[in-house]
Each structure stands twice: as C-alpha cells, then as structure tokens.
Residue, then its C-alpha position, 0 to 999 in steps of 0.5 A: m264600550e262592550v264588544l261581542m267577539y267570536g273566535w274559534e280558539f282561545p288558549p289553552h284550546i289552540s291549534g296555532g297562531l289564531g288563538v294566540a292572536c285572539q288572546g293578545i287582542v282580548n288581554a290588551l282590550s281588557e287593560k283598556n277597560v273594554q268589556v269583552t264577551f268572547v264566544l268560542p265553540y268548546a272548552s273543558g275546565e276553567f279559563p284564567s280570570i281576565p278582568n272585563v272579559n267573559i269567555v263563553a263556550c258553546n258546549t256549556l250553553s243549555n241548548s247545545g246539549s253535550r256536543k263537543f266540537f273543536l276541530n282544527p281550523y287549519v285542516t282545509s288543504y287535503r292534498k295528501i289525504p285520501g279523498e273519502v277521508a278529506q271529504h269526511i273531515n271537510l263536511n264535519l268542519l263545515s257542519e260544525v261551523h254552521y252549528y256553532a253559528d246557530i248556537a253562538s249567535q244567540v248570545a247576541s240576544q243575551v248580552h249587551h254589546d256595542i259592536i261585534h268582532a268576528h275572527d276568520w271564516l270559521t266565525i263570520i257566519a256567527g257574526l252575521k247572524a248575531r248582527e241580524r239579532s242585535k243590529r250592531p255593526l260587525i267587524f270581520q278580522v282576517h288573520a288568514l285566507e283560503v288562498d293563503r292556506s291552500g293555494d291552487f287547492m282552494n276549497q271553494v265553499i270556504f272561499d265563498i264563506e269568506k267572500q260573503g263575510l267580506e262583502e257583508a261586514n260593516h268593516i274589515v280588519a286585515v293583519s297586514q297590507y299583504t293580506k289587504n291586497l289579497i282581499v282587494e285582488r282576489y275577493g273584489i273588496p274596495a280598499n277603503k273598507i279595509t283597515v290594516v292592524h298589525n299583530g303584536i307580541k307579548s313582552q317577555k324576557p328571553n330564555k338564557k341562550v344555550t351556547q354549549k352546542k356541538k352543532k349550529i341549529v337552524l329552526f323552522l316552527g309552525r304548521i307543517t302545511h303547504q302554506k308554511g313552505p316546509y318543502f323549501f325549508l328542506e331544500v334549503a337544508r340540503k343546500v346548506l349541508s352540502r357546504r357544512n356538516d356542523v349544522e342541524f335543522i329542526m322542524a317544530g310543529q305538526g300538520d298534514l305534510m309532516h309524514s311526507m316531509i319526513e320521507h322527503a328528508a330521508n329521500i334527499g339524504i338529510g334525514q339524520q340532520v333534520h329533527f321533527t319535534g311534533f307540536l310543542n307547548r309554550d315552554a318547549v317553544n321558548n326552550i327551542y328558541s333559546q337553542a336556535d342560531v337562525y330562525v327561518m320562515p319560508s312561507v309561501s303565503e303568510p298573512f302576518g307571521l307571529t313566530c318571526l316576532e317571537a324569534m326576534s324577541h328571543e334574540v334569534p336572527v331571522i330569515i323570512s320570505k318576502q311573501s309574508g305580511v310581517s316582512e313589510a314592517l321589518k328592516h332588521v331581518l334577512k329576506a328572500d323569495f320563498w322559492d329561492v332556496n339558493e338565496m336562503a341557503s346563502k344567507i344562512l351560511t353567511m350568518l353562521q360564518h360571520r358572527p358580527l353580522q349575527s350579533e348586529l341582527q340580534k341587537n337591532a331586531t331586539a330593539e325593532v320588535k319592541a315596536f310591536s305590542w298588543e297595546k298598540t293593536a288594541e288602540k287601533l281597534i278601539r278607534l275603529y270601534k268608535q268610528l263604526i259605533s258613531k256611524t251606527i248611532f247617527s245613521 
C-alpha cells in the first residue's frame, strides 16, 4: 500500500502537536510496511532516515524557486495583535497555504499512490488538488478546528476552507468523539462520514523524578493561546496560592497570549510564583515533566490532548478539562470544566495534600496510558485505507 500524505510540519520543523502526531502516524505506518510519501512546505537539512518513507519538502522542488514558507499554523487568533499586523500575518498564511497546494499537489502526478491523506485545513486544498490529478480517494484528518482554536473570534476564511474539505473529502478522520461531534454540529457533516481514531504516544522510559525540591510544582505545557486556557490556569494558581505558599506554577510554551499572561500574573499578585519558560525542546520537556507534581490541562476546547498522555507516561498525576477529547478515553485522571477554577484548585490542593491519592493516580495512569499507541492508530488507519481503496476499485 502506498500513501501520499500532506502535512504542514514534521520534526524537527514543528510548532506544536500537529507535527508530533504526523511523526507518530508515519513511523507506525512505516513499521507496518506501508509506503508513505510525506509532503511538507519547507525543510532545511536532512531528516532522519525512516524505512518506507520519503519526505518531500516543497522548497526543494525545482519549480518552487528559493521561496521559504514555514508559517506557524496555530497563529489564526489575533485578539491581542494590532489589526494591521494581524491582517498581514493572516494574508501571508493564507497565501502560503494556496502556494503550497499548487506546488505540493503536483507530487500526485509524480509518485504512485493508492490513497491521499491530508492533515488539517492547511493541507486539505493540496489534497483536493492532488485528487483531481490522480483520482485516488482522499482522507481528511482533523487534529483541530477553527472553532477550537479561536472560539468566538473565528476566522471565517479558514472555517470555509475546513468546511469545503470536510464536504468534499471521501472520508474524515477525527482524533476524538469530541471533535467528531463538533464536525457534525458546527459544519453539518453526516456522522457516518467520520471515523474516530485516537492519537497514540511513543513508549518511553520516564526520566528519574526530581524529589529534592523546596516547593511543589504544578505544570501547564502547551501553546499560550485562548484555546489552551492559560487565563484559567492563572486563576487556579491564585486560588491555590491563597491556601498554600509552598507551590510554584510553571507555564511552559509560547503563544500570542504569553505577554498578556505575564502581565496578568503580575496584576493578580502571583508573578513571583509563576514561571514562564518559553518554547522547550524535547529534552527540556522531558526534564520538566520529571520535576512536576501535578500536570494541569485547562483547555477551553481540546480536540485530543497529547500532552496529557505525555505527562501520564512520565508518572505525573493529571487534571484535565472535560472539554478535551482525551478525557473521553481516560478514567485515571481528575476532570473539571475549564471555567470551574474553584474545582480545579480544590483538586490540586487535595492531590498535593494526600500522597496516597497522588500515588494511586500515578500507578493507574501509568498502566492506562499503555493502551494508547501509534501502532493501534496505524492499524485503524490501514483498515480505513483498505475500505476506501476497495470502494474506488469496485465503484
């Protein structure tokens, strides 16, 4: 089986979880002897060799000239950016998406493939154009939606691109039932056109826990944007710190709300107890998990939530919002509505105070997270590939 796959990022060129998910899927398909041609916008240097996988960067194709285009796929909400700057960034991103589609879709005429697989709105136009060339079935995998990222500040152009892709793709893969429900309710897509395939996680040995600490550490790790709920994390921190002064809060990541969150922490009097790390590479992420006593994911709307699984794999007890896809599949985590800062603060305080509860959550979560693997994700995708290919052959 040969798959032509379109993605906007792939490690080491990543901005967030999309690239990590693409890497997990591609590696797992490779191990199942599926041939993958992965087309992304831009790369410099060489990628690690992966059996059965050919990574094509559009900036290396002869007809793309010397153009370099790798824009952050998550910068679509501009509530804190001056209007003219937001418009400039927005137009650039949309322009690059269409340019990528023109260049990347040409690969469909150059490599043999049985099926086309496009990830998120940034590549679905390329997927549609590729299908015009090769007449092969197209899967549109949704990792996040504009209604997740931007809420009431939705970019209508991006929403329209998503809707077109959802309507015209042969089939849709959603990373959670939560995301499937949004696709049905907000985009008007029939439920029987959508298959839920949960993300996985790479099995790894957790770093040795850092135990000699003066203070307990509560961790937030992700993009500092409206979608991820950083404001609620700080409000939770304020509640906890009013009860205990031996706790520090770490906000790891970067995003369009970072500076306003730094200001907010200072304004509510907890600036000395909240630390902002900026973007962290993989080694630094693993290190910070080893220091954390509690991981909090207060997302306003989270299609899945890979960082939750990462924290669990590092034996960190987890508190997540009920508005996350991963919450539908997990039992051994604590859950609260993203807006209920009193409930989240109460759960953190209870966990920090009662070591047996913390240990029980760690033990059960470590076992539970083993059920999530990229191998299982790949197996579900391969079954779907075969069904769509069979329909095409006999239609």
